[in-house]
C-alpha positions as CSV (number, residue, x, y, z in Angstrom):
1,M,15.5,13.9,-20.2
2,I,17.2,11.7,-17.5
3,R,15.8,8.2,-17.2
4,A,16.0,6.9,-13.6
5,F,14.8,4.0,-11.4
6,Q,14.5,3.4,-7.7
7,W,14.9,0.6,-5.2
8,D,13.0,0.7,-1.9
9,L,15.6,-0.8,0.3
10,A,14.1,0.9,3.4
11,R,11.2,-1.5,3.3
12,Q,13.1,-4.5,2.2
13,V,16.8,-5.2,2.1
14,E,17.7,-7.2,-0.9
15,R,20.7,-9.4,-1.3
16,L,23.6,-7.3,-2.5
17,D,24.8,-9.9,-5.1
18,F,21.3,-9.9,-6.6
19,L,21.2,-6.1,-6.9
20,K,24.7,-5.9,-8.4
21,K,23.8,-8.4,-11.1
22,L,20.8,-6.2,-12.1
23,L,22.8,-3.0,-12.6
24,P,24.4,-3.9,-16.0
25,R,20.9,-4.8,-17.3
26,Y,19.5,-1.4,-16.3
27,A,22.4,0.3,-18.0
28,R,21.6,-1.6,-21.2
29,W,18.0,-0.6,-20.9
30,G,19.0,3.0,-21.0
31,Y,18.7,4.0,-17.3
32,E,21.1,6.7,-16.1
33,E,20.3,7.2,-12.4
34,L,19.5,4.9,-9.5
35,Y,17.6,6.3,-6.4
36,L,18.2,4.3,-3.2
37,H,15.4,4.8,-0.6
38,L,17.3,3.9,2.6
39,E,16.0,5.0,6.0
40,D,17.4,2.4,8.4
41,A,18.6,0.0,5.7
42,V,22.3,1.1,6.2
43,H,24.5,1.5,9.2
44,Y,25.4,5.2,9.3
45,P,29.0,5.7,10.7
46,S,28.0,9.0,12.4
47,L,24.8,7.7,13.9
48,P,25.4,4.1,15.2
49,G,22.3,2.3,16.2
50,I,20.1,3.7,13.5
51,G,20.5,0.8,11.1
52,R,18.4,-2.2,11.7
53,N,19.8,-5.7,12.2
54,D,19.8,-6.7,8.5
55,A,21.0,-3.3,7.3
56,Y,23.9,-3.0,4.8
57,T,27.2,-2.0,6.3
58,Y,28.5,1.3,5.1
59,E,31.1,-0.6,3.0
60,E,28.5,-2.8,1.4
61,L,26.5,0.2,0.3
62,G,29.7,1.5,-1.2
63,E,30.1,-1.7,-3.2
64,L,26.6,-1.2,-4.7
65,V,27.4,2.5,-5.6
66,L,30.7,1.5,-7.1
67,T,29.1,-1.3,-9.2
68,A,26.5,1.2,-10.5
69,A,29.3,3.7,-11.4
70,Q,31.1,1.0,-13.3
71,C,27.9,0.4,-15.3
72,G,27.6,4.2,-16.0
73,I,24.7,4.6,-13.5
74,R,24.8,7.6,-11.1
75,V,23.4,7.1,-7.6
76,V,21.1,9.5,-5.7
77,P,20.5,8.4,-2.0
78,I,17.1,9.3,-0.5
79,I,17.4,10.4,3.1
80,N,14.0,11.1,4.6
81,L,14.2,14.3,6.7
82,L,10.6,15.1,7.7
83,G,7.9,12.6,7.0
84,H,8.7,8.9,7.1
85,T,11.3,9.5,9.8
86,Q,10.2,6.7,12.2
87,Y,13.6,5.2,11.5
88,L,15.1,8.0,13.6
89,I,12.4,8.4,16.2
90,K,12.5,4.7,17.1
91,H,15.9,5.2,18.6
92,P,15.6,6.2,22.3
93,D,18.3,8.8,22.0
94,L,16.4,10.5,19.1
95,R,12.8,10.1,20.4
96,D,12.8,13.7,21.5
97,L,13.0,14.8,17.8
98,N,9.3,13.8,17.5
99,E,6.8,16.4,16.4
100,L,4.0,14.6,18.3
101,R,3.7,14.9,22.0
102,D,1.4,13.6,24.7
103,D,-0.5,15.7,27.2
104,R,2.6,16.1,29.4
105,G,4.7,17.3,26.5
106,D,6.7,14.0,26.2
107,P,7.4,12.7,22.7
108,L,5.3,9.8,21.5
109,V,6.7,6.6,20.3
110,S,5.9,7.2,16.6
111,G,5.5,10.3,14.4
112,Q,7.9,12.4,12.4
113,I,10.8,14.7,13.3
114,C,10.2,18.3,14.2
115,P,11.8,20.6,11.7
116,L,12.5,23.2,14.4
117,H,13.9,20.9,17.1
118,P,17.4,22.2,18.1
119,R,19.0,18.8,17.2
120,T,17.3,18.3,13.8
121,L,19.8,20.0,11.6
122,G,22.7,18.4,13.4
123,I,21.2,14.9,12.9
124,A,20.4,15.8,9.3
125,E,24.0,17.0,8.7
126,K,25.4,13.7,10.0
127,L,23.2,11.7,7.7
128,L,24.0,13.8,4.7
129,R,27.7,13.8,5.3
130,D,27.7,10.0,5.6
131,M,25.9,9.7,2.3
132,A,27.7,12.5,0.4
133,P,30.4,10.1,-0.9
134,Y,27.7,7.9,-2.4
135,C,26.0,10.8,-4.2
136,T,27.6,10.1,-7.5
137,A,24.9,12.0,-9.4
138,G,25.9,15.1,-7.5
139,K,22.6,15.3,-5.7
140,V,20.8,13.9,-2.7
141,H,17.0,13.5,-2.2
142,V,15.7,14.5,1.3
143,G,12.2,13.1,1.0
144,L,9.7,15.4,2.8
145,D,6.7,13.6,1.4
146,E,3.4,12.8,3.3
147,S,4.5,15.0,6.3
148,F,1.0,15.3,7.7
149,Q,2.0,16.0,11.3
150,L,3.5,19.3,10.2
151,G,3.1,22.1,12.7
152,K,1.8,20.0,15.7
153,C,4.4,20.7,18.4
154,P,4.3,24.0,20.4
155,R,7.4,25.6,18.7
156,C,6.1,24.7,15.2
157,R,2.6,25.9,16.0
158,D,4.1,29.3,17.0
159,E,6.0,29.5,13.7
160,V,2.9,28.5,11.7
161,A,1.0,31.2,13.4
162,R,3.6,33.8,12.2
163,L,4.6,32.5,8.8
164,G,1.8,30.2,7.8
165,L,2.1,26.5,7.0
166,G,3.7,27.2,3.7
167,G,6.4,29.5,5.2
168,H,7.0,26.9,7.9
169,F,7.5,24.1,5.3
170,A,9.6,26.4,3.1
171,G,11.8,27.3,6.0
172,H,12.7,23.6,6.6
173,V,13.5,23.2,2.9
174,N,15.8,26.2,2.8
175,R,17.7,25.1,5.9
176,L,18.3,21.7,4.4
177,H,19.2,23.3,1.1
178,K,21.9,25.2,2.9
179,L,23.3,22.0,4.5
180,V,23.2,20.1,1.1
181,G,24.8,23.0,-0.7
182,G,27.6,23.1,1.9
183,L,28.4,19.5,0.8
184,G,28.6,20.6,-2.8
185,L,25.4,18.8,-3.7
186,Q,22.1,19.6,-5.3
187,M,18.9,18.8,-3.3
188,G,15.7,17.0,-4.3
189,L,12.4,16.5,-2.6
190,W,9.1,14.8,-3.3
191,A,6.5,17.4,-4.6
192,D,3.3,16.1,-3.0
193,M,3.4,18.6,0.0
194,L,3.4,21.4,-2.5
195,Y,-0.1,20.4,-3.6
196,F,-1.2,21.1,0.0
197,V,0.9,24.2,0.7
198,P,1.4,25.8,-2.8
199,E,2.2,29.1,-1.1
200,A,5.5,27.6,-0.2
201,I,6.7,27.4,-3.8
202,P,7.7,31.1,-4.2
203,Q,9.7,30.7,-1.0
204,L,11.7,27.7,-2.1
205,P,15.3,28.0,-3.4
206,A,16.0,27.9,-7.1
207,G,18.1,25.0,-8.3
208,I,16.5,22.2,-6.3
209,T,14.5,19.4,-7.9
210,A,10.9,18.5,-7.3
211,Y,9.8,14.9,-7.9
212,D,6.1,14.9,-8.8
213,W,4.5,11.5,-8.2
214,Y,1.1,10.0,-8.9
215,Y,0.6,6.3,-9.5
216,Y,-2.5,5.9,-11.7
217,P,-2.9,6.7,-15.5
218,F,-4.0,10.2,-16.4
219,N,-4.5,12.3,-19.5
220,R,-2.6,15.6,-19.3
221,K,-2.2,16.4,-15.6
222,P,-1.7,14.2,-12.5
223,R,-4.4,14.1,-9.8
224,V,-4.5,14.5,-6.0
225,E,-6.2,11.7,-4.1
226,F,-6.9,13.9,-1.0
227,F,-8.8,16.4,-3.3
228,N,-11.1,13.7,-4.7
229,F,-8.6,13.0,-7.6
230,A,-8.8,16.6,-8.9
231,E,-6.3,17.5,-11.6
232,R,-3.4,19.7,-10.4
233,D,-0.3,21.0,-12.2
234,L,2.7,22.1,-10.2
235,H,5.0,22.5,-13.1
236,P,4.3,26.1,-14.2
237,A,4.9,27.4,-10.6
238,L,8.0,25.3,-10.1
239,K,9.5,26.4,-13.5
240,K,8.9,30.0,-12.6
241,Q,10.8,29.5,-9.4
242,G,13.7,27.8,-11.2
243,I,13.0,24.4,-9.7
244,R,13.8,21.3,-11.8
245,Y,11.0,18.8,-12.4
246,Y,10.9,15.0,-12.6
247,G,7.8,12.9,-13.2
248,C,7.5,9.8,-11.1
249,P,5.3,6.8,-11.9
250,M,5.5,3.5,-10.0
251,N,6.4,0.0,-11.2
252,G,5.1,-2.4,-8.6
253,A,2.4,-3.3,-6.1
254,F,0.5,-1.5,-3.4
255,R,0.9,-2.9,0.1
256,H,-0.3,-6.5,0.0
257,E,-0.4,-7.2,-3.7
258,P,1.7,-10.3,-4.6
259,L,2.0,-9.1,-8.3
260,P,2.0,-5.8,-10.0
261,V,-1.3,-4.9,-11.7
262,F,0.6,-4.7,-15.0
263,G,-1.9,-2.9,-17.2
264,D,-2.3,-0.1,-14.6
265,R,1.5,0.2,-14.0
266,L,2.4,0.4,-17.7
267,A,-0.4,2.9,-18.3
268,N,0.8,5.1,-15.4
269,I,4.4,5.0,-16.8
270,R,3.2,5.9,-20.3
271,S,1.1,8.8,-18.9
272,W,4.2,10.2,-17.1
273,W,6.4,9.7,-20.1
274,Q,4.1,11.7,-22.3
275,R,3.7,14.4,-19.7
276,C,7.4,14.7,-19.2
277,Q,8.0,15.0,-22.9
278,A,5.2,17.6,-23.2
279,V,6.6,19.9,-20.4
280,K,10.2,19.2,-21.2
281,A,10.8,17.7,-17.7
282,D,14.3,17.2,-16.4
283,G,13.8,13.5,-15.8
284,L,11.5,10.5,-15.4
285,L,12.0,8.4,-12.2
286,I,10.2,5.1,-12.1
287,T,9.8,4.4,-8.4
288,S,9.3,1.2,-6.5
289,W,7.7,0.9,-3.1
290,E,7.1,-1.9,-0.5
291,A,8.3,-4.7,-2.7
292,Y,8.4,-7.2,0.1
293,R,5.2,-8.9,-0.8
294,L,6.3,-9.9,-4.3
295,A,9.3,-11.4,-6.1
296,L,11.5,-8.4,-7.1
297,E,11.9,-9.7,-10.6
298,T,8.2,-9.0,-11.3
299,T,8.8,-5.2,-10.8
300,T,12.1,-5.5,-12.7
301,V,10.1,-6.7,-15.6
302,V,8.0,-3.5,-15.5
303,D,11.2,-1.4,-15.5
304,A,12.4,-3.4,-18.5
305,A,9.0,-2.9,-20.2
306,A,9.1,0.8,-19.7
307,A,12.4,1.0,-21.6
308,N,10.3,0.4,-24.8
309,L,9.2,4.1,-24.5
310,W,12.7,5.2,-25.5
311,L,14.2,2.1,-27.1
312,E,11.2,1.1,-29.2
313,P,8.8,4.0,-29.2
314,D,6.7,2.6,-31.9
315,H,5.8,-0.4,-29.7
316,D,4.2,1.3,-26.6
317,D,1.1,-0.7,-26.2
318,A,0.8,-2.7,-23.0
319,T,1.2,-6.2,-24.6
320,A,4.3,-5.2,-26.6
321,M,5.9,-3.4,-23.7
322,L,5.3,-6.2,-21.3
323,A,6.5,-8.9,-23.7
324,R,9.7,-7.1,-24.3
325,G,10.1,-6.6,-20.5
326,L,9.8,-10.3,-20.0
327,E,12.4,-10.9,-22.7
328,R,14.8,-8.3,-21.4
329,A,14.6,-9.0,-17.7
330,L,14.0,-12.8,-17.6
331,G,14.9,-14.1,-21.0
332,S,11.4,-15.4,-21.5
333,K,10.9,-17.8,-24.5
334,H,7.2,-17.2,-24.8
335,P,6.8,-13.5,-24.0
336,R,3.7,-12.5,-25.9
337,P,1.3,-15.2,-24.6
338,Q,2.8,-14.6,-21.1
339,A,2.2,-10.8,-21.4
340,R,-1.4,-11.3,-22.6
341,A,-2.0,-13.7,-19.7
342,L,-0.6,-11.3,-17.1
343,L,-2.6,-8.4,-18.5
344,A,-5.7,-10.6,-18.4
345,A,-5.0,-11.1,-14.7
346,D,-5.6,-7.4,-13.9
347,P,-9.4,-7.9,-13.3
348,H,-8.4,-10.5,-10.7
349,A,-6.0,-8.2,-8.8
350,F,-5.7,-8.9,-5.1
351,A,-5.9,-5.1,-4.5
352,G,-7.5,-2.8,-2.0
353,Y,-8.4,-3.1,1.7
354,A,-11.6,-4.9,1.0
355,R,-9.5,-7.8,-0.3
356,W,-6.6,-7.5,2.1
357,Q,-8.7,-7.6,5.2
358,I,-8.7,-11.4,5.0
359,N,-5.0,-11.3,5.9
360,D,-6.0,-10.1,9.4
361,R,-9.4,-11.6,10.0
362,W,-11.5,-14.5,8.7
363,D,-14.7,-13.5,10.4
364,V,-15.5,-10.4,8.3
365,F,-16.6,-12.2,5.1
366,A,-20.0,-13.6,6.1
367,G,-22.0,-11.4,3.8
368,E,-24.1,-11.9,0.7
369,E,-21.5,-11.2,-1.9
370,S,-21.5,-13.7,-4.7
371,L,-18.9,-16.4,-4.7
372,K,-18.8,-16.6,-8.5
373,P,-16.0,-14.0,-9.0
374,F,-13.9,-15.8,-6.5
375,L,-14.5,-19.2,-8.0
376,A,-13.6,-17.7,-11.4
377,E,-10.3,-16.4,-9.9
378,V,-9.4,-19.9,-8.8
379,K,-10.1,-21.3,-12.3
380,F,-8.2,-18.5,-13.9
381,F,-5.0,-18.9,-11.9
382,E,-5.2,-22.7,-12.1
383,R,-5.2,-22.3,-15.9
384,L,-2.2,-20.0,-15.8
385,L,-0.3,-22.6,-13.9
386,S,-1.4,-25.5,-15.9
387,G,1.9,-25.7,-17.7
388,S,1.1,-24.2,-21.0
389,Y,2.8,-20.9,-20.4
390,D,6.3,-22.1,-19.4
391,W,6.6,-19.3,-16.8
392,P,10.0,-18.1,-15.6
393,P,10.6,-19.2,-12.0
394,A,9.8,-15.8,-10.5
395,F,6.4,-15.9,-12.1
396,S,5.6,-19.5,-11.5
397,V,6.1,-19.1,-7.7
398,S,4.3,-15.8,-7.7
399,L,1.3,-17.2,-9.5
400,A,1.3,-20.2,-7.2
401,F,1.0,-17.9,-4.2
402,R,-1.7,-15.9,-6.0
403,L,-3.6,-19.1,-6.5
404,Y,-3.4,-19.8,-2.8
405,L,-4.9,-16.4,-2.1
406,A,-7.8,-17.2,-4.5
407,R,-8.5,-20.5,-2.9
408,R,-8.4,-18.9,0.6
409,D,-11.0,-16.3,-0.6
410,V,-13.4,-19.1,-1.6
411,F,-12.7,-21.3,1.4
412,V,-13.3,-18.6,4.1
413,R,-16.4,-17.1,2.4
414,Q,-17.9,-20.6,1.8
415,A,-17.2,-21.6,5.4
416,A,-19.2,-18.6,6.7
417,R,-22.1,-19.4,4.5
418,D,-22.0,-23.0,5.6
419,V,-22.3,-21.9,9.2
420,F,-25.5,-20.0,8.3
421,R,-26.7,-23.1,6.5
422,L,-26.0,-25.3,9.6
423,R,-28.1,-22.9,11.7
424,R,-31.0,-23.1,9.3
425,L,-30.8,-26.9,9.3
426,L,-30.7,-27.1,13.1
427,Q,-33.6,-24.6,13.3
428,R,-35.7,-26.9,11.1
429,G,-34.6,-30.0,13.0
430,E,-32.9,-31.7,10.0
431,R,-30.2,-33.5,12.1
432,S,-29.0,-35.9,9.4
433,S,-28.5,-33.1,6.9
434,F,-26.8,-31.1,9.7
435,E,-24.3,-33.9,10.4
436,L,-23.7,-34.5,6.7
437,K,-22.9,-30.8,6.2
438,I,-20.4,-30.8,9.0
439,R,-18.6,-33.8,7.5
440,Q,-18.5,-32.0,4.2
441,M,-17.0,-28.9,5.9
442,V,-14.4,-31.1,7.6
443,G,-13.4,-32.4,4.1
444,Q,-13.2,-28.9,2.7
445,S,-10.9,-27.9,5.6
446,N,-8.7,-30.9,4.9
447,S,-8.4,-29.9,1.2
448,F,-7.6,-26.3,2.2
449,A,-4.8,-27.5,4.5
450,H,-3.1,-29.0,1.4
451,A,-3.6,-25.7,-0.5
452,W,-2.1,-23.9,2.5
453,S,1.1,-26.1,2.3
454,R,1.5,-25.3,-1.4
455,G,1.0,-21.7,-0.6
456,L,3.6,-21.7,2.1
457,R,6.2,-23.3,-0.3
458,A,5.4,-20.6,-2.9
459,A,5.7,-17.8,-0.4
460,R,9.1,-19.0,0.8
461,A,10.3,-19.4,-2.8
462,M,9.3,-15.9,-3.7
463,W,11.2,-14.6,-0.6
464,K,14.4,-16.5,-1.3
465,R,14.7,-15.3,-4.8
466,S,16.4,-12.1,-3.8
467,R,16.4,-12.1,0.0
468,A,18.0,-13.9,2.9
469,G,17.3,-14.3,6.6
470,S,14.0,-14.3,8.4
471,A,10.6,-15.2,7.0
472,G,9.0,-12.7,4.7
473,Q,5.7,-10.9,5.2
474,N,3.8,-13.4,3.1
475,E,5.0,-16.3,5.2
476,V,3.9,-14.4,8.3
477,V,0.4,-14.1,6.8
478,L,0.5,-17.9,6.0
479,Q,1.4,-18.8,9.6
480,S,-1.5,-16.6,10.8
481,D,-3.8,-18.4,8.3
482,R,-2.6,-21.7,9.8
483,G,-3.6,-20.6,13.3
484,K,-7.1,-19.7,12.0
485,L,-7.4,-23.0,10.2
486,V,-6.5,-24.9,13.3
487,A,-9.1,-22.9,15.3
488,W,-11.7,-23.6,12.6
489,R,-11.1,-27.4,12.5
490,R,-11.1,-27.4,16.3
491,W,-14.5,-25.6,16.3
492,L,-15.9,-28.2,13.8
493,R,-14.9,-31.1,16.0
494,K,-16.5,-29.4,19.0
495,L,-19.6,-28.8,16.9
496,Q,-20.0,-32.5,16.2
497,R,-20.3,-33.1,19.9
498,Q,-22.2,-30.0,20.9
499,N,-24.5,-28.9,18.1
500,D,-25.8,-25.8,19.9
501,Q,-22.3,-24.3,19.5
502,V,-23.4,-23.3,16.0
503,W,-25.3,-20.3,17.4
504,L,-22.2,-18.8,19.0
505,S,-19.3,-16.9,17.5
506,T,-17.1,-18.9,15.2
507,P,-13.7,-18.4,13.6
508,V,-15.4,-17.4,10.3
509,C,-18.4,-15.4,11.5
510,G,-20.1,-14.0,14.6
511,A,-23.2,-15.0,16.5
512,W,-24.7,-12.2,14.5
513,Q,-23.3,-10.4,11.4
514,L,-23.8,-6.8,10.4
515,N,-23.7,-6.7,6.6
516,L,-23.8,-3.5,4.5
517,R,-22.5,-2.1,1.2
518,V,-20.1,0.8,1.2
519,H,-20.3,2.9,-1.9
520,N,-17.1,4.8,-2.7
521,F,-18.7,7.2,-5.1
522,A,-16.2,10.1,-4.6
523,P,-12.9,8.5,-3.7
524,A,-10.5,10.3,-1.4
525,V,-8.9,8.9,1.8
526,Q,-11.9,7.5,3.8
527,K,-12.1,4.8,6.4
528,I,-15.4,3.3,7.5
529,L,-15.7,2.3,11.2
530,V,-18.3,0.1,12.9
531,E,-18.6,0.6,16.7
532,Q,-20.6,-0.5,19.7
533,P,-20.7,1.1,23.1
534,H,-19.0,-0.1,26.3
535,A,-21.0,-0.4,29.4
536,E,-19.8,3.0,30.6
537,G,-21.0,4.6,27.4
538,S,-17.7,5.0,25.4
539,W,-17.6,3.5,21.9
540,H,-15.2,0.8,20.8
541,E,-14.3,-0.3,17.3
542,L,-15.6,-3.6,16.1
543,T,-13.9,-3.2,12.8
544,G,-12.6,-0.5,10.4
545,R,-11.5,-0.5,6.8
546,H,-10.1,2.0,4.4
547,T,-12.0,2.4,1.1
548,I,-8.9,2.9,-1.1
549,E,-9.0,0.5,-4.0
550,F,-5.5,1.2,-5.5
551,R,-6.9,0.6,-9.0
552,A,-6.9,2.9,-12.1
553,H,-10.6,2.6,-12.6
554,T,-11.3,4.0,-9.1
555,A,-8.8,6.8,-9.3
556,R,-11.2,9.4,-10.6
557,P,-13.5,12.0,-9.1
558,K,-16.7,9.9,-9.7
559,T,-17.0,6.2,-9.4
560,R,-19.7,3.6,-9.0
561,V,-17.7,1.2,-6.9
562,W,-19.2,-0.6,-3.8
563,R,-17.7,-3.2,-1.5
564,E,-19.5,-5.3,1.1
565,L,-18.5,-4.8,4.7
566,S,-19.4,-7.6,7.1
567,V,-18.8,-7.4,10.8
568,P,-19.4,-10.0,13.6
569,V,-21.7,-8.8,16.4
570,S,-22.0,-10.6,19.7
571,D,-25.0,-8.6,21.1
572,P,-27.7,-7.7,18.6
573,C,-29.5,-5.6,21.2
574,T,-26.7,-3.1,21.7
575,P,-26.8,0.0,19.4
576,L,-24.3,0.1,16.6
577,R,-22.6,3.1,15.2
578,L,-21.1,3.7,11.8
579,R,-18.9,6.6,11.1
580,V,-16.5,7.7,8.4
581,A,-13.0,9.0,9.3
582,G,-10.3,10.5,7.1
583,V,-11.1,12.7,4.1
584,G,-14.3,12.5,2.0
585,A,-17.7,10.9,2.1
586,V,-19.3,7.5,1.4
587,R,-22.7,6.1,0.9
588,L,-24.2,3.1,2.7
589,S,-26.9,0.7,1.7
590,H,-28.3,-2.8,2.3
591,V,-27.6,-2.5,6.1
592,A,-28.9,-5.6,7.8
593,L,-28.2,-7.7,10.9
594,T,-28.5,-11.5,10.6
595,N,-27.6,-14.7,12.2
596,G,-28.3,-16.7,9.1
597,V,-31.9,-17.5,10.2
598,V,-33.3,-14.2,11.3
599,T,-32.5,-11.0,9.4
600,K,-33.3,-7.5,10.7
601,Q,-33.2,-4.6,8.2
602,L,-31.5,-1.6,9.8
603,I,-32.1,0.6,6.8
604,T,-35.0,0.4,4.4
605,P,-34.1,-1.7,1.4
606,G,-33.3,0.5,-1.6
607,K,-32.4,3.5,0.6
608,I,-29.0,5.0,0.8
609,K,-27.4,6.8,3.7
610,R,-24.6,9.3,3.2
611,L,-21.8,9.7,5.7
612,G,-19.0,12.2,5.9
613,R,-18.5,15.4,3.9
614,P,-17.0,16.1,0.5
615,A,-13.2,16.1,0.2
616,P,-11.7,19.6,0.0
617,A,-10.6,21.1,-3.2
618,S,-7.4,22.5,-1.7
619,G,-5.6,23.0,1.6
620,F,-3.8,20.9,4.0
621,P,-5.4,17.5,4.8
622,I,-6.8,17.1,8.3
623,L,-6.9,13.4,8.9
624,N,-7.7,13.0,12.5
625,S,-10.1,15.8,13.5
626,I,-13.4,14.6,14.7
627,A,-14.9,18.1,14.2
628,D,-13.9,18.4,10.6
629,A,-13.6,14.8,9.2
630,V,-15.8,12.5,11.1
631,T,-19.6,12.0,11.0
632,T,-21.5,9.6,13.2
633,W,-24.7,7.7,12.7
634,N,-26.5,5.7,15.4
635,L,-28.3,2.7,14.0
636,P,-31.5,1.6,15.7
637,S,-31.3,-1.2,18.2
638,A,-31.7,-4.6,16.7
């Protein structure tokens, strides 16, 4: 079974010298193939203008491939040729490839390429020919994952009507296979679309490779999130068709996480290793995605830890694997206590949209959620950074940044509660207590300003470890936080002069706040939306949030997870509407409107309201259809 790893250079270009130094280590750890997810991270000779400003030159990519070859590692470029093709559509000359059109038939600015467009195969051939010299494993990966706009344009709708969605998808695969074969290469594709159109499998060409991915632990079979995490097994049908099979876990973080959730990641890798052995898979590919929010060494440690599965198979528990990963990747002198500490951090993971929303807004955390877990997080990460663990530099700066996030969680939530406290003091006429509380809040904002400065230094240090050039995404978030902090301190100064300002909207809460609990009892791909009507009657979104948690304990058909949703409301007399979009259902409870002094219950305490409909057990996901995937609920006027 081939052992492989992946770098997501499409999302984040890493310094070439940094990557080249890692390759001999991966070879020593027993890895045989390197997959390079590219998109616009390289300047293609045949398609000038596709590569972004910081993209590798064609020659630089060649240097990386040559270094890999010298280390005995074969390279497989990933060239997305259906979904995730915004890198092509963004170019004005290629905009017409877009599957998505407006009412006049003009291509939209974003979307995915149309598989039947007259120019698609020509563009694909140019990309493939440019990458062919770098396909040192004798194969190329064409992506095709998450292609949810399939069959939208008129020409594709016509073919879907004739051949079905499976035939339409299989036709694109076969045409690409012919191109790839003409270059003397084998073709690979991600397997997720085959869960949604399994009827395509008998129409696929033999000899290709399907890469089956799922990023949470499982017992025997992987699951499908769109199907409410139902178990599915593509391997028998693929084997019957003569299609090779790789299992694909993931080594890193989801979206905004500054650290991998190490226990989840290692358990996911172990699940795939066991499955691949059981079904005699052709390979195991440990993927990496969107690594720009973390220091790359933290995911490298996971790859090094995974090597225990074949280098030291008798030591496959999470602590032993992670400790060896720290030794192999970073030369850690105290790997076991560090491994235990990192695994203990999993319950404090900065994971899921309910946590990440603070990166965009500070005025959506004025609910009744207890501050105790967030205060505990601050103490936990302060302890990890106290000096007793002697962290390698990549982890010391990552944990320092994580500590900033923990302090921000407490500061923002406490500030909103303090506004409500001020309103009650003013209502009762307790002026001296009111003024004292403001002074305390000013002091807290000054302390947080110092925490912000330390967080900025940590974010910059994380970025510079493997990257050059412009500020990273974490620094962008920090600069946005600075703007919010400035607005908050300005508001406090104004409040000292004009006490009645406390009743108006603030940087951390609204004049009124809608608070509710969203119960994600049957996880799929839901988004909860809160809306109010415009004067002319149309509804506009106050806020929206996905319910996805990105944690192992929520990746199952039934969960008992709830998260608070808090929304600023300017006019408490205008009707509110809650609806669920996407795929699946949620339950709502504890719905109330408050300004900190007056609270109006909008649903009877103890009652639960269900929104949406159950996720389907099969079929193609319909994400944007109001008729099929959206339910509305009009709340009574406050």
